[in-house]
Structures are given as C-alpha cells and as structure tokens.
C-alpha positions, 0 to 999 in steps of 0.5 A: 104517317102523315108526314111521311106520306108528304115527304117527296120521293125524290127530293133536291139534293142540298148536301154536294159531295166533293165539295160541288162542282169544282170537286167533280170536275177535279176528280175526272180531270185528275182520275184521267190524268193518272191513267195517262201519266201512269201509261206514259211513264211506266211502259216497255218503252220508257221504263217505269219511273216517277216522272219527276224532271222537265224532260219526262213531263214533256214526254208525257204531254207529247204522248197524251197529245199524239191522242190519235194514235190510240184512238183505235176503231179496231179496240172500240169494236173489240171493247163494244163486243166484249161488253155486248157479250157480257150483257147478253151473258147476263140477260140469258143464262139461267140463273136464281134472282136474288131481291135487293134491299128495300128501296125508299119508294117500297119496292125491291128490285131482282138480280140475276145471280150468274156473274160466276157462270158468265165468268166460266163461260167467258174462260171457256170461250178464251181457252177455245181461242187459245187452242184455235189461234194460240197466243196472238189474241192475248198478245194482242190485248197486251199490246193494244193495252192503252187503245183498249183504255181509250176505248173503256174511257169513251164507252163509260163517258157515253154511258154515263151521259146516256144515263144522265139523259135517260134519267129524264124519262117517264118511268119505264113502267109508265101507267095507263092512260089518265092515271100518274106515272111512277117516277124515276127514283133518283139518287139522294146525292144526285138530284142537285139541279146542277148537269155537271154534278148530277152526270158526275155523281150519278142521277138515276139510282138504279137505271134499267135497259131492256131488263139490264141493271146497268149499275149493277152490271158494269159494277161486277161484270166488264171491269173485273173480268177484263182485268183477269183477261188483261192479267192473263194476256201480260203474263203471256206477254212476260212468257213471250218475251222472256220464256218464262213467267216469273214468281213475281207474276205468279204472285201478283196475278194469282191472288188477283184472279182469285179475288175476282173470282170471290167477287163473283162467287159472292156476287149477291152480297154486292147488293147491300153495298153503298154503290148499290143501295144509294149511290146514283150511277154516274160517270164516277162509277161508269169510268170507276167500272169500265176504265179505273178498275182493269187499267190501274189495277192491273198495273202490276202485271203490265209492269211485270210483262215487261220487268220481270223480278225473281224472288228468293223462295224465302221472299216469295213465300213471305209475300204469299202468307201475307196475301193469304192471311190478309184475304182470309181476314177480309173473307171470314170477316165479310162471310161473318158479317153476311151470315149475321144479317141473314140470319142472327139466330143461326146456332153456328153464331150464338157465341157471337156477342151483340148489341141491340139499337133503338132501331131494332138493329143488332151490332156485332162486338165479338168475333172479327167484328169486336176486334176492329169496326173495319178489320175487313178494310184491313184485310183488303189493303193488305191483301193489295199491298202483297200484290205490290210487293211482288213487284220489288222495290225498282219503282214506286209507281207500282205501289200506286194500287196500295196508296189509291186503295188506302185512300179509297178505304179511308174515305169510305170509312168516313162515309160508313161512320157518318151513315152510322152516327146518324142512323144509330145516334148514341147506340153508335157511340156505346158501340164505339166504346165497345169496338174502340179500334177502326182498322188494327187491334190494339193500334189504330 
C-alpha cells in the first residue's frame, strides 16, 4: 500500500505511440491529405477515379491551393450552430446518468445518457425544416459538403488547441484556500512533455467544460449525427438530380443510419472503451470524431448522389443479407459480452463457459467469444464491406472505408492483445489456447 501511495498520479509518458513526434506529425498530415485527395478525386465534376497520372495530381494540388474557395463563413457559422445545438441538448435534455469506470484517482465520472433522445429531437427539427423549406436545406448541405468539411477541420483543430491549453489549469474542483488543489487527471500516453505529441494524442483524460464532457460528447454526437445528415442530404440530392433514389443508395445509407442509431441506443457501452477510459482527448480524437467520420464514412452516399448504381434484385438481396448478417454478428456478440460483464451470474448466461484469471476477471471461452477473440471486429468489418459493395465496381475509391476500417481494426486488435497480455499474463496464454482464432473461426 505504501508503494501505491507513492506512485505519481500523472507519471511522465515514456512510451510514445505512432513512433513519437514524427509519427504524430505524419498522421496529421496524411489524414488531412486523404480528406483532400478523396474529395478532389471523387466529385460530380471530375468523376471518381483513383489518381494515378500527373494530370490528376496536378488537379488535386490546384484544388488544395485554391483553399480560399472552400473557407466559408456561412459554413463555419452553420457548423458551430450544429455543434452548439447538440451540446445544448446533451446538457438540458432530461435523462438518466451512468457512472463511468473507476479512474486511477479512485473516482468515477457520471455521464448523461440522452444521445438517442437528442437524435430524435434533431430528426424532428430536420423534418420540420423539410416541411417548411422543402429540399433546399438538404441540397445546401450536399452542395456545400467540402466547405463544411473545412469548417469541421478548423473547429476540431481549434478544439484540440483549447483542450491542450486547458489541461494546464488547476483542477476545476479547486480546493479551499490553504489546501492543496486536486490535480488534473492526465492520460498516461499524453504526458510526454512534448507539446506537438501531447497536442496530437491528447494530454487530459476527461476534459469537462461547464459540465460538458468534451471527449464523450464529441465521440458520439456531432460526427455520428452529422454522418446521418450527410447521408440523407446525398439521397435527396440524388432524387433531385435523377428523379429517384437508387437501390444502391438505400443499401448504403440504411445500414449506416441503423449503425448510428445502434451506437446511440447503446451509448452507455462506449464508456468502457479505450477511447473513454484510456486515451486523452487531443487532435487525434477531435479530428477523427468531427471531420474524419462524417467526411470519409459518407463517401458511398456522396458518390452515389452523382453516380447512381442500379443492382439487380439478386445482387441487392445478397448485399442486404451480408449487411444484416454481419450486423447481427457485431451486435449479438457485443451484447453477450456486455451482459456477461454486467452480471456473470445471470441465469440467461449460465450456459456460457469461462475461465477465471488470477486478478478475478472472467474471460468467456464459449458462445460468440468461444468462436474468436475478436469476433465482433469481423462482423463490424463485413458490415462496412457490404456498404462498399453497394457502390459497385466502377471505382476502387469507394472501398477506402473498407480498407481503412481493416487497418483500424487490426491496430485495435494489436492494442487489445498487448493490453490483455500485460493484464492477465499467463492466464491470457491459457485463454488463447482455448480460443485460438482472432477473427474468423477455423480461418484466422
């Protein structure tokens, strides 16, 4: 107990992810470049082809150089209003509160669970806008896609700068005069002392301003719901241009909207993810939540808005079956895991087998989790693949989502495996013997 009390609350970060500062700078540059390349190479004016020639790259450079054309005060104002509207709903909509996991300072934070209600209120407001103004607001969103992306990039970067500077304050719960103030809880990976790296990875673990938990809010609200708004806007744009909505558009956007609703329906489950429990809130999450997700994940709908694809009934059915089946794998496996974590003694789970580790934790070795150690990742990836298949095979650019998601999930898998190996030690080796496959039973 004595050694534990001497352990510093915010130890200096010694291991830097992404190969430290060079990797952090590279990730920031590359992700922003990808956003630009995928817009200037895939739009209704130029079509959608992977840039392979000097002429194509020259056009991209020319587009990026003409950034003034896409920095819009109108787009920025509307984006700030969008973010503020959702922040207001998060703070004022009546709801229950759920306690987060115990942090290393021994405390737990309370989180409002009103994401689904906020989405319903936002959908109602959007429906009223359609009834009053028709398709015009949605067509404006579709036509001003890239100015909105630039606005989100500027906002997310400004937010990351703010939370980095904010992390150097005294605790928001300042102690009375004459007593020591409670220090701000920093992320273990974000206290390197290098401003570039800490700004990127996130210095503070859970920055809160006026009661708003910025990390959890950004994780679930503006980007996720913005993705839905973009998808609906692109479907309306396709209808406006071609007179109908293609079956490929429905195959792309219905599963994505369902995924967003599912995310908010199980909002409390995000509180146990590494994003919330472990990672600091810096540029990586701010940009990822506000810019990357709505911009890159709406690519299929944006492409189909100017290049509709019409699948045969058989092809459409096969894509739909893949989407529904993979979603069920993702949802049912996660639900089983969450139910077991919440109450391992639940009679409904008595058929499940598990091993008990030296730390007292229980690891499932049957059911979904007896098939593969990360079977939920497999369902998640195949679900995304189905949405890419909806765009057909005229261009590889719309499959970026699937390729990127594969890399992301492999990186998550690596982090999970390392974390579990360090946490459970020899018990993890025993667990891997009982569940030898990582993703797909009898294959991988």
